[in-house]
N, C-alpha and C positions, 0 to 999 in steps of 0.2 A: 499571667497565665495565658497561653496561646489558645486562640479559637480556630477550630478546623472545620471547614465545610466539607461534608461527606456527600458525594454524588453517586448514586446507584447507576446501574446500566440504563435503567429507564430514564433517570434524570439526565444522563449524558445525551441520550438520543433525543430527548425533548428540548434540551438546551441548545444543541449544536445541529443546525441544518447542514446539508451537504454543501450548499452554497457558502455558508460561513466557513466550513472546514476547508474548502478549496481556497478561499481567500487567506485563511490561516497558513496553508501550505505555501502560498506565494510569498508570504512574509518569512516563513521558516527557511525555505531554500534560498531566498534572496539574501538573508542574513548569513547563512552558512557559507555561501560562495563569496560573500563580501568580507569574510573574516570577522564578522561580528558575533559569531557563536563559537562556543568551545565544547567539544565532546570527545571523549576517548572512545575507542572501539568497545563494543559490548563485551562483557566478561561472562563466561559460561562455566557452569558447574554440572558435571554429570551426576546422576543419581543411580548408584549401582543397584541391580536387581529389578529396576523398573523401566529401563530404557528411556528414562526421563532426563530432562535437562532444565536447569534453572538459569535464567539470563538476567543480567543487570545492565541497564542502559541509563547513563546520566548525562546531563548537559546543562549549559548556561547560555541564555540569549537575551536580547534586549526587548522583552515584552513584560507586562505585568505577570508576576509569579514565574518569571523566566529562569528559575533555578530548581532543579529537581531531577527526578528520574523515574524509570519504570522497572518493575520487578515482574518477571514472566516465568511461568513453568510450562513446559511442553511435554506431555505424557502420551506417547503414541498408542499405548494400550487402553487408554481411557474410553475412546468411542465404542469399542467392542463391549464395554461394560456399561454403556449408557451414560458415561460421564464426559464432560467437555475435554477436548484435546488440549486447550489452552486456558490457563488462568492468569490474570494480570491485574496489577494495581499501579496507579500513577500517583506519586507524591510530589506536590509542588510547595516551594518555599517562597517567602518574601525575600527578594534579594537585598533589600535595605536593612533588614533586621536578622535574617537567617531563620526566622520563626516559621514553622510549618503552617501552611495556609489552606491547603485543600488535599483531599484524598479522593481519587476518582476510580471507579471500576474501569479497569484498563482494557478488557477484551473488547467492549463496545467502542471505547475511544480508539483503540488500535485499528479496528475494522474501519471506522469512519476516516481516520487520518490516512490509512493506507489507500483506501478508495479515493480520497480527496487528492492524494499525490498523483494518482493516475488520471484523475479528472483534470488537474492542472497540466500534466504532461499532454493530455489529449487536446486541451485548448491551445497549447504551444506548438504541437507537432503534427496533429492529424489534419488531413485535408479538410477544408471548410464544407465540402459537399458530401461528407460521409453519411451513409444511411443504414448500413447493416453492421451489427456487432456480433462477434462470436465470443462466448465465454467457455473456457475450459476449466472445469471444476464446478462444484455446486455447494460449497460450504459457506460459512459466514463471510469470508473475504470475497468470494465470488459475487455475493449479493451487493456489497458496497462498491465493488468494481463496476458493476452494471449501473447502479444508481448514479455514480460519479460521472461515468461516460455520458449517460443520458442527460445529466445536468450540464455537461460541457458542449454537447452537440445534439442536433435535432434527429435523434435516432428513430427509424421507422420500423425495423424488424430485428429480431434477436434469434440466434441459434445457441444452444448449449449442449455440451458433451461432458459426461462424467463417467468414470468407471462404476460409480454408484448410481445405477439406473433409477432406483426409487428416490435417491437424493436429487437427481436431475429433474424428475417429475415434480417433486415437492418445490424445488427451486422455480420451475416454470409456472406452477400454479400460484405460488406466493408472489413472485415478482411481477406477474401480469396484473396484479391488483395495486401495485405501488404507483402513486402519482408521478407522472413524468416518464414512466417506463412503458413502451408499447405493449399492448396485449398479445401481439403476434410473437410468441416465443416457441420456437420449434426445437424438438429434441432430435439431435443428430446421432448417427450410429458410430461415428468416429470423430477424432479431433480434426482430421483432414476434411471430412464432410462438413463439419461445423464451420470451417474457415473458407470453404469453397467460394462464397460470395461476399466474404466479410471485408469491410473497409477498416475496421478496428478489431483487434483480437486482445482479449484479456485472459491471461493464464494465472490461475490461483490454485495450484495443486502442491502436494508435498512429494512429487515424484523425484526419484534419483536417476531416472532415465528420461531422455528427451521425449516430450509428447508432440513436438512440432519440429519439422525440418524445413529446408528452403523450398521444397516443392509444394508445401502446404499453404504458402502465403503468397498472394498476388502482389505485383508491383504497386507501390503507392499505399500499401497497408501500414497502419500504425499498430504497434504491439505494446501492451503494458504487461510486464512479467513481474509478478510479486510473490510467487509461491516459495521459491528457493531462498535460503538464507544461510547455507553452509557450503563449504567447498565441495562436499560430496553430493549435493543436490543440484539437479539441473532440469529445467523444464524445456529448454530450447537446445536444438542441435548446434554445436559450435559453428557449423557452416552457415546457419541462419543468422547467428550473431555477426559473423564475418561479412555477411551480405548487407547488413543494416548500418544506418547512422545511429551510433549507440550513445544514449544519454543515461546517466546514472544519478542516484541521489547524492553520493559522495564518492570520489575516486578511491580514497583510502579504504573505505568500507567495502566497496564492490570488489576491489582486488584482494581483499582478505576473506570475503564471505560469499560472494556470488559465484556459484559453481560454474554457470555457463560462461561468465566473463573470464574467469580464471582459465577454463579449458580453451577458450578461443585465443586468449593471449599466449598461453603455453604452446599452442599449435601454430602460432604465427599468423593467425587469421585476423587478429585485431592488434593494433599498436596501442599500448596502454596510454601513451602520450596523447592519443587522439580521442580518448574518452571525454565526453562533454558532461559537465555537471548541470543539472536542471536549473540551479540558481544562476548559472552564467547566462542562460537564455532569459530568465526572469529579469536579470539586471542589464540586458541589452548588450552583453559582451560578445555573445556568439549567436549566430543564426540557428534557428531550429531546423525545420524542413527546408531543404535547398531546392528540390524540384518535385513535381507531382508524381513521378514514377518511383521515387525513393522509398525504400522501406525504412521506417523509423522505429526504434526500440527504446522504450524506457524501462530500465532494469532497476528495481528497488529492492534493497534488503532491509530498509527501514532504519532511521536514525532518530535519536532521542529528541533532537530539536523539534521534530514533528509533534511529539507528544506534548512538549512544553507549549508550543504555539496553539495547538488544537485544545489542549487542556485549559490554557489561560482564557481562550475565547469561550469555552464552555462554562468556566467558573464565572466570568463576567456576565454572561447571559443568565446563568442560574441565580446569581445574586439579585439581578434585576427582577427576575420572575419569582423569587422566593422558593427556588427548588432546592432539594437536598435537606440535610440536617446539620446544624451547627453544634459542635460538641466542644467542651472545655477539656484541654489536656492537663 
């Protein structure tokens, strides 16, 4: 009979520090670009009458519990009714036996691993002397984006802009109390204003129209864009994408799912053959930033190998700390 360790959102957050998560992403993307991981594109099912979608993401890689997947639902109507936009669960198996090994609350894990991917990209692409961060968006993803960037670089000040002004106010108040995040968080009146003095920009919105254009970003800026994950969504103007050195989590996934990458390629602003995978930089195959004036862009749609590596690290830490509940199946 199989034993399954069940980790709640609180267990996941306690077990997995942002530093641990960034290290797990280095392993995940390195394996992905080295051909040591296998993953199909995510499969989606629409939910008629609810404007909802259910997503399935599976993968295999070379870590403990490196077989499994994530099941996600995204219901855009939920927030207006006081319910979460996203629900997710991650199921990990023992690759040696095929037995289920762990079930993790996936929304917390997704936020951590998505933030950590941007943290890794920041370590590899941002200038070493960065000081000011702009965050566009004020949801769960925006919080872990900021925490990850502050883990990767010695940030001194932060600006935030969101269409949800009360949400931005709550974000600023909450994140100013987080260890490692500077207390100087300023609310901006527009995305452009937030980015005016930024060395690093993080976008975490669900916008279908660009929130940033080439005039909003100064030379030398590094951008982490994580909000869009369908061809119809785009946070960045294609011209801004075309002006940047573009790094993606996986070429195949970005060309199928990243709206701003697809638009820039279709408009002839980006040659898809020049897209760089983050793992290629991790593995030393490609340089990251080439010069100090260059705009660098990390565009992530999220891939399941991130969930496996972050989940495996969380389970290992949870086992050592006695976190979660073990149940017999």
